[in-house]
C-alpha positions as CSV (number, residue, x, y, z in Angstrom):
1,M,0.0,0.0,0.0
2,I,1.3,3.4,-1.0
3,E,1.2,5.9,1.9
4,Q,0.5,9.5,0.9
5,L,3.0,12.1,2.2
6,R,1.6,14.5,4.7
7,K,2.8,18.1,5.2
8,Y,3.1,19.5,8.6
9,S,3.0,23.1,9.6
10,K,5.8,24.8,11.2
11,E,3.9,25.3,14.4
12,Y,2.9,21.6,14.5
13,K,6.6,20.7,14.2
14,I,7.6,23.0,16.9
15,K,5.0,21.7,19.3
16,A,6.0,18.1,18.6
17,V,9.6,18.9,19.3
18,E,8.7,20.8,22.6
19,L,6.5,18.0,23.8
20,S,9.2,15.4,23.1
21,R,11.7,17.5,25.1
22,Q,9.3,17.9,28.0
23,R,8.5,14.2,28.2
24,G,12.0,13.0,27.2
25,S,10.6,10.4,24.8
26,M,10.3,10.9,21.0
27,K,8.9,7.5,20.6
28,E,6.0,8.2,23.0
29,I,5.0,11.5,21.4
30,A,5.3,10.0,18.0
31,D,2.8,7.2,18.9
32,E,0.4,9.7,20.4
33,L,0.6,12.0,17.4
34,G,0.5,9.0,15.0
35,I,3.7,9.9,13.2
36,S,7.1,8.4,12.9
37,S,9.7,9.1,15.5
38,K,12.1,9.7,12.7
39,N,10.1,12.8,11.9
40,I,10.4,14.2,15.4
41,S,14.1,13.4,15.4
42,R,14.6,15.3,12.2
43,W,12.4,18.2,13.3
44,N,14.5,18.3,16.6
45,K,17.7,18.6,14.6
46,E,16.2,21.3,12.5
47,Y,14.8,23.1,15.6
48,E,18.3,23.1,17.1
49,A,19.8,24.4,13.9
50,G,17.4,27.4,14.1
51,K,15.3,26.5,11.0
52,Y,12.0,27.3,12.8
53,S,13.0,30.7,14.2
54,E,11.6,33.8,12.8
55,N,14.8,35.2,11.3
56,Y,15.8,31.9,9.6
57,I,16.7,32.5,5.9
58,H,16.4,29.5,3.6
59,S,19.2,29.1,1.1
60,N,16.7,28.7,-1.8
61,S,14.6,31.7,-0.8
62,K,14.7,34.7,-3.2
63,S,14.7,38.3,-2.3
64,K,11.9,40.6,-3.4
65,E,14.2,42.2,-6.0
66,Q,15.0,38.7,-7.4
67,L,11.3,37.8,-7.6
68,E,10.5,41.2,-9.2
69,N,13.4,40.6,-11.7
70,I,11.9,37.2,-12.6
71,A,8.4,38.7,-13.1
72,L,9.8,41.4,-15.3
73,R,11.8,39.1,-17.5
74,K,8.6,37.0,-18.0
75,A,6.6,40.0,-18.9
76,L,9.4,41.1,-21.4
77,R,9.4,37.6,-23.0
78,D,5.6,37.8,-23.3
79,A,5.8,41.3,-24.9
80,E,8.5,40.2,-27.3
81,L,6.4,37.1,-28.3
82,E,3.4,39.3,-29.0
83,R,5.6,41.7,-31.0
84,D,7.0,38.9,-33.1
85,I,3.6,37.5,-33.8
86,L,2.3,40.9,-34.9
87,K,5.3,41.4,-37.1
88,R,4.6,38.1,-38.9
89,L,1.0,39.0,-39.3
90,L,1.8,42.3,-40.7
91,A,4.4,40.9,-43.1
92,S,1.8,38.4,-44.5
93,S,-1.0,41.0,-44.8
94,P,-2.2,42.0,-48.2
95,R,-0.8,45.6,-47.9
96,A,2.7,44.3,-47.2
97,T,2.6,41.9,-50.1
98,G,1.1,44.4,-52.5
99,K,-1.9,42.4,-53.2
100,I,-5.1,44.2,-52.5
101,C,-8.3,42.3,-53.2
102,V,-11.2,44.3,-54.6
103,Y,-14.6,43.1,-53.7
104,T,-17.9,44.0,-55.2
105,K,-21.4,43.3,-54.1
106,I,-20.9,39.8,-55.4
107,S,-19.8,37.4,-52.7
108,A,-16.6,36.4,-54.7
109,P,-13.6,38.7,-55.4
110,I,-13.1,40.2,-58.8
111,S,-9.4,40.3,-58.7
112,C,-6.6,39.8,-56.2
């Protein structure tokens, strides 16, 4: 049977670690919470490393400037793509090719 991965909130992890420290037994708390004692052990190491503190900066996190730069680059790519599409449409239009169709009241063109 495949077990689905569960995600736990930061607050949940902190509470589990604090409970295990108060009672002194990770296995007991893990059984009560219905999770693996390996999770609590890993969370305890992360807690000691300061990962759950407010001022912890994750190495993969991006600054506001980096996120804005990414968004601006995407907007530029989109604008360039729209420009290229419009250029191709304009280049293939009848005015650009010199072919102007003359229509009369009849449904078919007389000359193109």
